[in-house]
N, CA, C and O atoms as CSV, one atom per row, in Angstrom:
chain,resi,resn,atom,element,x,y,z
A,1,UNK,N,N,2.104,-9.532,-27.125
A,1,UNK,CA,C,2.686,-10.213,-26.133
A,1,UNK,C,C,1.599,-11.117,-25.170
A,1,UNK,O,O,0.440,-10.799,-24.906
A,2,UNK,N,N,2.213,-12.140,-24.800
A,2,UNK,CA,C,1.520,-12.959,-24.295
A,2,UNK,C,C,1.204,-12.634,-22.949
A,2,UNK,O,O,2.235,-12.322,-22.353
A,3,UNK,N,N,0.231,-12.585,-22.258
A,3,UNK,CA,C,-0.400,-12.301,-20.778
A,3,UNK,C,C,-1.019,-13.279,-19.925
A,3,UNK,O,O,-2.231,-13.468,-19.820
A,4,UNK,N,N,0.161,-14.057,-19.157
A,4,UNK,CA,C,-0.190,-15.035,-18.395
A,4,UNK,C,C,-1.138,-15.219,-17.127
A,4,UNK,O,O,-1.472,-16.189,-16.447
A,5,UNK,N,N,-1.410,-13.913,-17.114
A,5,UNK,CA,C,-2.494,-13.263,-16.000
A,5,UNK,C,C,-3.814,-13.037,-16.593
A,5,UNK,O,O,-4.736,-12.764,-15.825
A,6,UNK,N,N,-4.065,-13.124,-18.021
A,6,UNK,CA,C,-5.418,-12.905,-18.619
A,6,UNK,C,C,-6.508,-13.676,-18.155
A,6,UNK,O,O,-7.592,-13.107,-18.025
A,7,UNK,N,N,-6.415,-14.724,-17.917
A,7,UNK,CA,C,-7.563,-15.364,-17.449
A,7,UNK,C,C,-7.492,-15.775,-15.937
A,7,UNK,O,O,-8.237,-16.681,-15.563
A,8,UNK,N,N,-6.790,-15.273,-15.195
A,8,UNK,CA,C,-6.354,-15.495,-13.879
A,8,UNK,C,C,-7.336,-14.491,-12.810
A,8,UNK,O,O,-7.166,-13.273,-12.878
A,9,UNK,N,N,-8.262,-15.000,-11.925
A,9,UNK,CA,C,-8.993,-14.303,-11.091
A,9,UNK,C,C,-7.951,-13.481,-10.276
A,9,UNK,O,O,-6.868,-14.011,-10.029
A,10,UNK,N,N,-8.217,-12.205,-9.840
A,10,UNK,CA,C,-7.501,-11.503,-8.831
A,10,UNK,C,C,-7.544,-12.038,-7.443
A,10,UNK,O,O,-8.663,-12.231,-6.966
A,11,UNK,N,N,-6.458,-12.317,-6.700
A,11,UNK,CA,C,-6.313,-13.231,-5.383
A,11,UNK,C,C,-5.510,-12.336,-4.479
A,11,UNK,O,O,-4.619,-11.534,-4.759
A,12,UNK,N,N,-6.048,-12.672,-3.315
A,12,UNK,CA,C,-5.051,-11.969,-2.222
A,12,UNK,C,C,-3.701,-12.858,-1.903
A,12,UNK,O,O,-2.816,-12.594,-1.089
A,13,UNK,N,N,-3.793,-13.846,-2.673
A,13,UNK,CA,C,-2.410,-14.828,-2.672
A,13,UNK,C,C,-1.507,-14.276,-3.591
A,13,UNK,O,O,-0.408,-14.812,-3.727
A,14,UNK,N,N,-1.838,-13.184,-4.305
A,14,UNK,CA,C,-1.220,-12.708,-5.415
A,14,UNK,C,C,-1.435,-13.279,-6.800
A,14,UNK,O,O,-2.273,-14.130,-7.099
A,15,UNK,N,N,-0.334,-12.539,-7.814
A,15,UNK,CA,C,0.274,-11.346,-7.588
A,15,UNK,C,C,-0.626,-10.184,-7.531
A,15,UNK,O,O,-1.837,-10.331,-7.695
A,16,UNK,N,N,-0.124,-9.107,-7.321
A,16,UNK,CA,C,-0.768,-7.936,-7.433
A,16,UNK,C,C,-1.153,-7.654,-8.716
A,16,UNK,O,O,-0.489,-8.292,-9.533
A,17,UNK,N,N,-2.076,-6.850,-9.250
A,17,UNK,CA,C,-2.445,-6.602,-10.468
A,17,UNK,C,C,-1.742,-5.070,-10.815
A,17,UNK,O,O,-1.497,-4.746,-11.977
A,18,UNK,N,N,-1.549,-4.471,-10.032
A,18,UNK,CA,C,-1.007,-3.033,-10.163
A,18,UNK,C,C,-0.305,-2.556,-9.021
A,18,UNK,O,O,-0.376,-3.109,-7.923
A,19,UNK,N,N,0.421,-1.463,-9.276
A,19,UNK,CA,C,1.234,-0.895,-8.283
A,19,UNK,C,C,1.095,0.671,-8.080
A,19,UNK,O,O,1.793,1.337,-8.846
A,20,UNK,N,N,0.499,1.203,-7.393
A,20,UNK,CA,C,0.224,2.538,-7.355
A,20,UNK,C,C,0.847,3.428,-6.747
A,20,UNK,O,O,1.236,3.064,-5.637
A,21,UNK,N,N,1.182,4.789,-7.122
A,21,UNK,CA,C,1.962,5.444,-6.231
A,21,UNK,C,C,1.323,6.206,-5.335
A,21,UNK,O,O,0.428,6.872,-5.856
A,22,UNK,N,N,1.477,6.391,-3.916
A,22,UNK,CA,C,0.761,6.827,-3.063
A,22,UNK,C,C,0.739,8.198,-2.635
A,22,UNK,O,O,1.874,8.387,-2.198
A,23,UNK,N,N,-0.049,9.468,-2.492
A,23,UNK,CA,C,0.111,10.490,-2.038
A,23,UNK,C,C,-0.538,10.632,-0.454
A,23,UNK,O,O,-1.752,10.744,-0.286
A,24,UNK,N,N,0.320,10.613,0.542
A,24,UNK,CA,C,-0.342,10.718,1.623
A,24,UNK,C,C,-1.427,11.838,1.895
A,24,UNK,O,O,-1.302,13.001,1.511
A,25,UNK,N,N,-2.560,11.321,2.638
A,25,UNK,CA,C,-3.551,12.441,2.975
A,25,UNK,C,C,-4.287,11.811,4.217
A,25,UNK,O,O,-4.500,10.624,4.463
A,26,UNK,N,N,-4.637,13.012,4.974
A,26,UNK,CA,C,-5.252,12.589,6.130
A,26,UNK,C,C,-6.737,12.755,6.150
A,26,UNK,O,O,-7.408,12.914,7.170
A,27,UNK,N,N,-7.212,12.701,4.849
A,27,UNK,CA,C,-8.688,12.436,4.722
A,27,UNK,C,C,-9.100,11.464,3.450
A,27,UNK,O,O,-10.230,10.977,3.483
A,28,UNK,N,N,-8.379,11.207,2.511
A,28,UNK,CA,C,-8.856,10.533,1.413
A,28,UNK,C,C,-8.400,9.215,1.416
A,28,UNK,O,O,-7.188,9.133,1.621
A,29,UNK,N,N,-8.917,8.279,1.273
A,29,UNK,CA,C,-8.808,6.776,1.435
A,29,UNK,C,C,-8.863,6.374,0.034
A,29,UNK,O,O,-9.474,6.931,-0.878
A,30,UNK,N,N,-7.965,5.082,-0.016
A,30,UNK,CA,C,-7.835,4.745,-1.619
A,30,UNK,C,C,-9.174,4.282,-1.940
A,30,UNK,O,O,-10.137,4.176,-1.181
A,31,UNK,N,N,-9.073,3.979,-3.390
A,31,UNK,CA,C,-10.240,3.463,-4.189
A,31,UNK,C,C,-10.589,2.359,-3.711
A,31,UNK,O,O,-11.770,2.190,-3.408
A,32,UNK,N,N,-9.635,1.342,-3.532
A,32,UNK,CA,C,-9.553,-0.113,-3.150
A,32,UNK,C,C,-8.499,-0.332,-1.957
A,32,UNK,O,O,-7.365,0.135,-2.064
A,33,UNK,N,N,-8.893,-1.052,-0.818
A,33,UNK,CA,C,-7.959,-1.314,-0.036
A,33,UNK,C,C,-6.685,-2.016,-0.715
A,33,UNK,O,O,-6.748,-2.977,-1.481
A,34,UNK,N,N,-5.462,-1.330,-0.273
A,34,UNK,CA,C,-4.326,-2.137,-0.696
A,34,UNK,C,C,-3.759,-3.273,0.087
A,34,UNK,O,O,-3.703,-3.274,1.317
A,35,UNK,N,N,-3.314,-4.302,-0.730
A,35,UNK,CA,C,-3.042,-5.670,0.144
A,35,UNK,C,C,-1.631,-5.395,0.905
A,35,UNK,O,O,-1.354,-5.940,1.973
A,36,UNK,N,N,-0.637,-4.341,0.124
A,36,UNK,CA,C,0.529,-4.084,1.102
A,36,UNK,C,C,0.997,-2.980,0.476
A,36,UNK,O,O,0.481,-2.617,-0.581
A,37,UNK,N,N,2.020,-2.312,1.037
A,37,UNK,CA,C,2.865,-1.127,0.671
A,37,UNK,C,C,4.230,-1.327,0.329
A,37,UNK,O,O,4.797,-2.164,1.032
A,38,UNK,N,N,4.921,-0.781,-0.569
A,38,UNK,CA,C,6.280,-0.765,-0.687
A,38,UNK,C,C,6.631,0.612,-0.555
A,38,UNK,O,O,6.015,1.549,-1.063
A,39,UNK,N,N,7.783,0.692,0.243
A,39,UNK,CA,C,8.131,2.134,0.511
A,39,UNK,C,C,9.795,1.998,0.088
A,39,UNK,O,O,10.568,1.077,0.351
A,40,UNK,N,N,10.080,3.453,-0.775
A,40,UNK,CA,C,11.550,3.379,-1.168
A,40,UNK,C,C,12.470,3.885,-0.083
A,40,UNK,O,O,13.586,3.425,0.159
A,41,UNK,N,N,11.868,4.896,0.551
A,41,UNK,CA,C,12.880,5.768,1.687
A,41,UNK,C,C,12.408,5.575,2.879
A,41,UNK,O,O,11.206,5.765,3.064
A,42,UNK,N,N,13.211,5.174,3.901
A,42,UNK,CA,C,12.940,4.885,5.234
A,42,UNK,C,C,12.293,6.051,5.865
A,42,UNK,O,O,12.404,7.206,5.456
A,43,UNK,N,N,11.608,5.669,6.892
A,43,UNK,CA,C,11.206,6.733,7.934
A,43,UNK,C,C,9.629,6.133,8.610
A,43,UNK,O,O,9.306,4.945,8.603
A,44,UNK,N,N,9.022,6.944,9.011
A,44,UNK,CA,C,7.748,6.532,9.873
A,44,UNK,C,C,6.604,6.660,8.816
A,44,UNK,O,O,6.520,7.598,8.022
A,45,UNK,N,N,5.544,5.381,8.914
A,45,UNK,CA,C,4.556,5.306,8.177
A,45,UNK,C,C,3.128,5.263,8.701
A,45,UNK,O,O,2.596,4.208,9.047
A,46,UNK,N,N,2.432,6.640,8.754
A,46,UNK,CA,C,1.226,6.608,9.449
A,46,UNK,C,C,0.171,5.974,8.546
A,46,UNK,O,O,-0.071,6.450,7.437
A,47,UNK,N,N,-0.571,4.700,9.111
A,47,UNK,CA,C,-1.451,4.311,7.817
A,47,UNK,C,C,-2.819,4.245,8.685
A,47,UNK,O,O,-2.826,4.623,9.857
A,48,UNK,N,N,-3.984,3.737,8.035
A,48,UNK,CA,C,-5.187,3.628,8.391
A,48,UNK,C,C,-5.447,2.045,7.913
A,48,UNK,O,O,-5.673,1.887,6.713
A,49,UNK,N,N,-5.428,0.901,8.748
A,49,UNK,CA,C,-5.542,-0.229,8.274
A,49,UNK,C,C,-6.974,-0.626,7.603
A,49,UNK,O,O,-7.909,0.175,7.602
A,50,UNK,N,N,-7.045,-1.602,7.176
A,50,UNK,CA,C,-8.168,-2.361,6.453
A,50,UNK,C,C,-9.314,-2.365,7.611
A,50,UNK,O,O,-10.506,-2.259,7.322
A,51,UNK,N,N,-8.825,-2.503,9.003
A,51,UNK,CA,C,-9.789,-2.590,9.904
A,51,UNK,C,C,-10.249,-1.542,10.451
A,51,UNK,O,O,-11.231,-1.553,11.194
A,52,UNK,N,N,-9.446,-0.293,10.076
A,52,UNK,CA,C,-9.941,1.051,10.255
A,52,UNK,C,C,-9.177,1.521,11.410
A,52,UNK,O,O,-9.540,2.610,11.855
A,53,UNK,N,N,-8.148,0.910,12.022
A,53,UNK,CA,C,-7.092,1.114,12.905
A,53,UNK,C,C,-6.198,2.162,12.417
A,53,UNK,O,O,-5.818,2.082,11.249
A,54,UNK,N,N,-5.789,3.187,13.189
A,54,UNK,CA,C,-4.407,4.037,12.834
A,54,UNK,C,C,-3.485,3.567,13.358
A,54,UNK,O,O,-3.599,3.465,14.580
A,55,UNK,N,N,-2.205,3.080,12.747
A,55,UNK,CA,C,-0.988,2.789,13.278
A,55,UNK,C,C,0.049,3.480,12.804
A,55,UNK,O,O,-0.219,4.083,11.765
A,56,UNK,N,N,1.215,3.615,13.226
A,56,UNK,CA,C,2.396,4.254,13.162
A,56,UNK,C,C,3.499,3.285,13.039
A,56,UNK,O,O,3.673,2.749,14.134
A,57,UNK,N,N,4.270,2.871,12.189
A,57,UNK,CA,C,5.171,2.084,12.227
A,57,UNK,C,C,6.642,2.619,11.390
A,57,UNK,O,O,6.602,3.335,10.390
A,58,UNK,N,N,7.636,2.222,11.885
A,58,UNK,CA,C,9.120,2.714,11.248
A,58,UNK,C,C,9.302,1.753,10.376
A,58,UNK,O,O,8.975,0.607,10.686
A,59,UNK,N,N,9.845,2.024,9.151
A,59,UNK,CA,C,10.075,1.242,7.953
A,59,UNK,C,C,11.300,1.512,7.455
A,59,UNK,O,O,11.543,2.717,7.378
A,60,UNK,N,N,12.240,0.702,7.053
A,60,UNK,CA,C,13.471,0.499,6.428
A,60,UNK,C,C,13.298,1.004,4.693
A,60,UNK,O,O,12.271,1.019,4.014
A,61,UNK,N,N,14.743,1.402,4.300
A,61,UNK,CA,C,14.562,1.556,2.661
A,61,UNK,C,C,14.022,0.437,2.405
A,61,UNK,O,O,14.079,-0.485,3.219
A,62,UNK,N,N,13.316,0.310,1.063
A,62,UNK,CA,C,12.861,-0.742,0.165
A,62,UNK,C,C,12.067,-1.860,1.108
A,62,UNK,O,O,12.197,-3.076,0.968
A,63,UNK,N,N,11.386,-1.339,1.903
A,63,UNK,CA,C,10.422,-2.064,3.008
A,63,UNK,C,C,9.159,-2.494,2.107
A,63,UNK,O,O,8.688,-1.776,1.225
A,64,UNK,N,N,8.751,-3.586,2.406
A,64,UNK,CA,C,7.370,-4.083,1.760
A,64,UNK,C,C,6.507,-4.450,3.233
A,64,UNK,O,O,6.923,-5.293,4.027
A,65,UNK,N,N,5.409,-3.769,3.411
A,65,UNK,CA,C,4.507,-3.886,4.837
A,65,UNK,C,C,3.488,-4.488,4.139
A,65,UNK,O,O,2.956,-3.914,3.189
A,66,UNK,N,N,3.075,-5.866,4.602
A,66,UNK,CA,C,2.266,-6.630,4.151
A,66,UNK,C,C,1.079,-6.692,5.203
A,66,UNK,O,O,0.875,-7.600,6.009
A,67,UNK,N,N,0.259,-5.409,5.004
A,67,UNK,CA,C,-0.990,-5.505,5.851
A,67,UNK,C,C,-2.004,-4.731,4.850
A,67,UNK,O,O,-1.502,-3.993,4.003
A,68,UNK,N,N,-3.465,-4.877,4.918
A,68,UNK,CA,C,-4.511,-4.444,4.130
A,68,UNK,C,C,-4.100,-2.865,4.573
A,68,UNK,O,O,-3.542,-2.735,5.662
A,69,UNK,N,N,-4.369,-1.633,3.737
A,69,UNK,CA,C,-4.229,-0.396,4.015
A,69,UNK,C,C,-5.526,0.400,3.243
A,69,UNK,O,O,-5.874,0.130,2.093
A,70,UNK,N,N,-6.127,1.360,4.038
A,70,UNK,CA,C,-6.922,1.912,3.414
A,70,UNK,C,C,-6.493,3.371,3.302
A,70,UNK,O,O,-7.071,4.080,2.478
A,71,UNK,N,N,-5.707,3.779,3.923
A,71,UNK,CA,C,-5.124,5.360,3.643
A,71,UNK,C,C,-3.625,5.306,4.255
A,71,UNK,O,O,-3.354,4.586,5.216
A,72,UNK,N,N,-2.869,5.968,3.740
A,72,UNK,CA,C,-1.557,6.862,4.203
A,72,UNK,C,C,-1.858,8.180,4.495
A,72,UNK,O,O,-2.082,9.098,3.706
A,73,UNK,N,N,-1.842,8.186,5.696
A,73,UNK,CA,C,-1.804,9.622,6.512
A,73,UNK,C,C,-0.684,10.699,6.411
A,73,UNK,O,O,0.370,10.445,6.993
A,74,UNK,N,N,-0.794,11.822,5.763
A,74,UNK,CA,C,0.096,12.505,5.744
A,74,UNK,C,C,0.746,12.882,7.114
A,74,UNK,O,O,1.971,12.834,7.217
A,75,UNK,N,N,0.027,13.225,8.085
A,75,UNK,CA,C,0.500,13.730,9.351
A,75,UNK,C,C,1.144,12.390,9.894
A,75,UNK,O,O,0.487,11.349,9.893
A,76,UNK,N,N,2.330,12.439,10.316
A,76,UNK,CA,C,3.275,11.306,10.774
A,76,UNK,C,C,3.803,10.327,9.636
A,76,UNK,O,O,4.126,9.172,9.914
A,77,UNK,N,N,3.863,10.726,8.618
A,77,UNK,CA,C,4.475,9.916,7.628
A,77,UNK,C,C,5.415,10.822,7.025
A,77,UNK,O,O,5.213,11.909,6.484
A,78,UNK,N,N,6.654,10.075,7.246
A,78,UNK,CA,C,7.930,10.640,6.887
A,78,UNK,C,C,8.746,9.958,5.702
A,78,UNK,O,O,9.704,10.437,5.094
A,79,UNK,N,N,8.089,8.638,5.514
A,79,UNK,CA,C,8.693,7.745,4.676
A,79,UNK,C,C,8.432,8.161,3.331
A,79,UNK,O,O,7.481,8.893,3.054
A,80,UNK,N,N,9.253,7.715,2.475
A,80,UNK,CA,C,9.080,8.452,1.101
A,80,UNK,C,C,8.913,7.269,-0.071
A,80,UNK,O,O,9.130,6.096,0.230
A,81,UNK,N,N,8.565,7.600,-1.246
A,81,UNK,CA,C,8.331,6.799,-2.482
A,81,UNK,C,C,7.373,5.558,-1.906
A,81,UNK,O,O,7.827,4.420,-1.789
A,82,UNK,N,N,6.366,5.810,-1.652
A,82,UNK,CA,C,5.325,4.769,-1.052
A,82,UNK,C,C,4.375,4.456,-2.331
A,82,UNK,O,O,3.974,5.369,-3.052
A,83,UNK,N,N,4.058,3.142,-2.549
A,83,UNK,CA,C,3.457,2.419,-3.392
A,83,UNK,C,C,2.564,1.539,-3.069
A,83,UNK,O,O,3.052,0.599,-2.442
A,84,UNK,N,N,1.159,1.453,-3.295
A,84,UNK,CA,C,0.341,0.568,-2.695
A,84,UNK,C,C,0.158,-0.606,-3.540
A,84,UNK,O,O,-0.198,-0.345,-4.689
A,85,UNK,N,N,0.308,-1.782,-3.260
A,85,UNK,CA,C,-0.077,-3.184,-4.091
A,85,UNK,C,C,-1.580,-3.450,-4.373
A,85,UNK,O,O,-2.210,-3.729,-3.352
A,86,UNK,N,N,-2.163,-3.432,-5.303
A,86,UNK,CA,C,-3.622,-3.445,-5.568
A,86,UNK,C,C,-3.992,-4.754,-6.538
A,86,UNK,O,O,-3.412,-5.016,-7.592
A,87,UNK,N,N,-5.009,-5.463,-5.988
A,87,UNK,CA,C,-5.551,-6.625,-6.618
A,87,UNK,C,C,-6.922,-6.423,-7.223
A,87,UNK,O,O,-7.382,-7.233,-8.027
A,88,UNK,N,N,-7.713,-5.107,-6.749
A,88,UNK,CA,C,-8.879,-4.947,-7.493
A,88,UNK,C,C,-8.961,-3.802,-8.126
A,88,UNK,O,O,-9.948,-3.548,-8.817
């Protein structure tokens, strides 16, 4: 199969190189900061941003949240089907 991304350097401009399922945790950060989150089921999303701030936002079904995220907290998160966009 041809790979159009083979010689492309990862970039914040996209595309992401992987979409990783997220298990919310109050203590464990992602191995790499996510460039965005995709949420399948509506609810609240408690996140720790790339800057280190804790934020809680309400998201709709099938939402994309384009913000750098270190962690999705278990406490305060009711949204489901969360996936992280990764570039590194």
